[in-house]
C-alpha positions in Angstrom: -0.3 0.0 0.0 3.1 2.4 0.8 4.3 1.5 -2.4 1.0 2.5 -4.2 0.9 5.8 -2.3 4.4 6.7 -3.2 4.1 5.7 -7.0 0.6 7.7 -7.3 2.1 10.7 -5.5 4.8 10.9 -8.0 2.7 10.6 -11.1 0.3 13.3 -9.8 3.2 15.5 -8.8 4.4 15.0 -12.6 0.7 15.9 -13.5 0.9 19.2 -11.3 4.2 20.4 -13.0 2.9 19.8 -16.5 -0.2 21.8 -15.7 -2.7 18.9 -15.8 -3.5 19.4 -12.2 -3.6 22.5 -10.0 -3.2 20.3 -6.8 -1.7 16.9 -6.0 -4.4 15.3 -4.0 -2.0 12.5 -2.8 -0.1 15.3 -0.9 -2.8 15.6 1.3 -3.3 11.9 2.2 -1.7 10.1 5.2 0.6 7.9 3.9 0.1 3.9 5.2 2.1 3.0 8.1 5.7 1.6 7.3 5.6 -0.4 10.2 3.2 -3.4 10.9 1.6 -3.7 14.3 3.1 -6.2 16.9 1.4 -9.3 16.3 2.0 -12.5 18.3 4.3 -13.8 20.9 7.2 -16.0 21.6 7.2 -18.4 24.6 10.3 -18.8 26.7 11.6 -22.5 27.0 10.0 -23.1 30.2 6.7 -22.2 28.7 7.4 -24.4 25.6 8.0 -27.2 28.0 4.9 -26.7 30.1 3.0 -26.6 26.5 4.3 -29.8 25.2 4.0 -31.6 28.5 0.5 -30.4 28.5 -0.1 -31.9 25.0 1.8 -35.0 25.6 -1.5 -37.3 26.5 -3.3 -35.9 23.6 -3.2 -36.9 19.7 -2.3 -33.5 19.1 1.1 -33.8 20.4 3.2 -34.9 17.6 2.2 -32.3 15.4 2.6 -29.4 18.2 5.9 -30.9 19.0 6.9 -30.8 15.4 5.8 -27.2 15.2 7.8 -26.0 18.2 11.0 -27.9 17.0 11.1 -27.0 13.5 9.2 -23.5 13.2 7.2 -25.1 10.1 4.2 -23.4 9.0 0.9 -25.6 9.6 0.5 -25.6 5.8 3.9 -27.3 5.6 3.2 -29.6 8.4 -0.1 -30.7 7.0 1.5 -31.4 3.7 4.8 -33.4 5.2 5.0 -37.0 3.8 6.9 -39.6 5.4 9.6 -39.8 2.5 10.4 -36.4 3.4 11.9 -37.5 6.6 15.6 -38.7 7.0 15.7 -40.4 10.4 19.3 -41.2 9.9 20.5 -37.7 8.4 17.8 -36.4 10.8 16.6 -33.8 8.5 13.1 -32.7 7.0 12.6 -31.9 3.3 9.8 -29.2 2.7 8.6 -29.1 -0.8 5.1 -28.6 -0.7 2.1 -26.8 1.4 -1.5 -27.5 1.9 -3.9 -24.8 0.9 -7.7 -24.2 1.3 -9.4 -23.3 -1.9 -13.2 -22.7 -2.7 -13.1 -24.4 -6.0 -10.9 -27.8 -5.4 -11.4 -27.6 -1.4 -7.9 -28.7 0.0 -5.0 -29.2 -2.6 -1.4 -29.2 -2.2 0.7 -26.6 -3.7 4.0 -25.5 -4.5 5.8 -23.5 -1.7 5.3 -20.0 -1.3 8.8 -19.4 -2.8 12.1 -20.6 -3.6 12.9 -19.9 -0.3 10.4 -21.9 1.3 11.6 -25.1 -0.5 14.5 -26.3 2.2 16.2 -29.0 4.1 16.2 -28.3 7.9 17.8 -30.4 10.9 16.0 -31.8 13.4 17.5 -32.8 17.1 17.0 -36.2 18.4 14.2 -35.8 20.6 11.8 -34.8 17.7 13.5 -37.9 15.8 12.1 -40.0 18.6 8.8 -38.5 18.6 8.3 -38.9 14.8 9.6 -42.6 14.8 7.1 -43.3 17.4 4.4 -41.8 15.4 5.6 -43.5 12.2 5.5 -47.0 14.0 1.9 -46.2 15.1 0.9 -45.6 11.3 2.9 -48.9 10.5 0.8 -50.5 13.3 -2.7 -49.3 11.8 -1.7 -50.2 8.6 -0.9 -53.8 9.6 -3.9 -54.0 11.9 -2.2 -54.8 14.9 -2.5 -53.1 18.4 0.3 -50.9 19.8 1.2 -53.2 22.5 1.7 -56.3 20.2 5.3 -57.6 19.9 5.6 -57.9 16.3 7.9 -57.3 13.4 7.1 -54.4 11.2 9.8 -55.0 8.7 7.4 -56.0 6.2 4.9 -53.6 6.5 4.7 -50.7 3.9 2.7 -47.1 4.1 1.8 -45.6 0.5 4.6 -43.7 -1.0 2.7 -40.5 -0.5 1.7 -41.4 3.1 1.2 -38.0 5.2 3.1 -37.7 8.5 -0.2 -35.9 9.9 -3.1 -37.3 7.7 -6.9 -36.6 8.3 -8.3 -38.6 11.4 -9.7 -42.1 10.8 -13.4 -42.6 10.4 -15.7 -44.2 12.8 -15.0 -47.7 10.9 -11.1 -47.3 12.1 -9.5 -47.3 8.7 -7.2 -44.8 8.1 -6.3 -43.0 4.6 -2.7 -42.2 4.7 -3.1 -40.0 2.2 -5.8 -37.8 3.3 -5.2 -34.3 3.8 -6.3 -32.9 7.2 -8.3 -29.7 7.5 -6.1 -27.2 8.9 -9.2 -25.0 10.3 -10.4 -27.8 12.2 -7.2 -28.8 13.6 -6.2 -25.2 14.8 -9.7 -25.0 16.6 -9.0 -28.2 18.3 -5.2 -27.2 19.5 -6.4 -23.8 20.2 -9.1 -25.0 22.6 -6.3 -27.1 24.5 -4.1 -24.1 24.6 -6.4 -22.1 26.6 -7.0 -24.8 28.7 -3.5 -25.0 29.3 -3.4 -21.2 30.5 -2.1 -19.5 27.2 -4.8 -17.3 26.6 -3.4 -15.1 23.7 -1.2 -18.0 21.9 -1.7 -18.6 18.6 -0.6 -21.7 16.6 1.4 -19.7 14.4 3.5 -18.3 17.3 5.2 -21.5 17.6 6.9 -20.6 14.6 7.8 -17.1 16.3 8.9 -18.9 19.3 11.3 -21.4 17.3 13.0 -18.5 15.5 13.0 -16.2 18.6 14.9 -19.1 20.6 17.4 -19.6 17.8 18.3 -15.8 17.6 18.4 -15.8 21.6 20.9 -18.6 21.3 23.1 -16.7 19.0 22.4 -18.8 15.7 23.1 -16.1 12.9 20.1 -14.4 11.1 20.9 -15.5 8.0 21.0 -19.3 9.0 17.7 -18.8 10.9 16.3 -17.0 8.0 17.2 -20.0 5.7 15.6 -22.5 8.1 12.4 -20.8 8.2 12.1 -20.2 4.6 12.3 -16.1 4.5 14.5 -13.5 3.7 16.5 -12.0 6.9 14.8 -8.6 7.0 11.2 -10.4 7.1 12.3 -13.0 9.8 13.5 -10.0 11.8 10.4 -8.0 11.4 7.8 -10.7 11.5 9.1 -13.6 14.1 11.8 -12.3 16.0 10.0 -11.4 19.4 11.6 -10.2 22.6 11.5 -12.8 25.5 12.0 -12.3 29.1 15.2 -14.6 28.6 16.6 -12.3 26.1 15.9 -9.5 28.4 17.8 -11.4 31.2 20.7 -12.0 28.9 20.7 -8.5 27.8 20.9 -7.2 31.7 23.9 -9.4 32.1 25.9 -8.2 29.1 25.2 -4.6 30.3 26.0 -5.4 33.8 29.5 -7.0 32.6 29.9 -3.7 30.5 29.2 -1.5 33.4 31.7 -3.2 35.7 34.5 -2.7 32.5 33.6 1.1 32.7 34.3 1.5 36.4 
């Protein structure tokens, strides 16, 4: 909007200069704000721990944990396939996203930009969570209970099986390639978040939490931006939030600096 304002003002200023207009009406208009209002929040590590512990007994735990530990968008999470995860290399390949359309309903699309196509590393804790979810899917595919001691080596999921597919219908059979409705999932997770005492937390804030935690830990901006699939300036403007932990670290640095000045 600001670009339109500047362009239109310049065009009409030329019209005034050439005698086509007596006055530039845009000159009297207030330009749009250059800075978007602060939206969202970033949790501290203690708050992330409390949030994940609250979700652990629920079926939403794997998706919430993956969001918090990777910073992936919900649309990217719901398009994630098992073949995108390399357990040995501990990486996730992000190449697609889910989109809700009026005409076709839920569809899989290309990422927002070339930066959104990326490979990110994951830690052993998340690997363990995803491996457990993968075994759960194998058992559902084989029709064996979670407590049965059987070999799953011969069980195969569909090539395009999703990590977080739509929940199974009443008959118990699950379509491992069925896209999950992001709005329904967000609503269910939001209700649980409220019960855990995070009144203003949005699911998308887990993305800001992840990026802010990395920046607070000293990870270079360009590295975090690549992981998040953004340009560095977009990362800093949208997803880098100030946390109490960062304030405490700043206070320690300033106190050290003050001692050196004495």
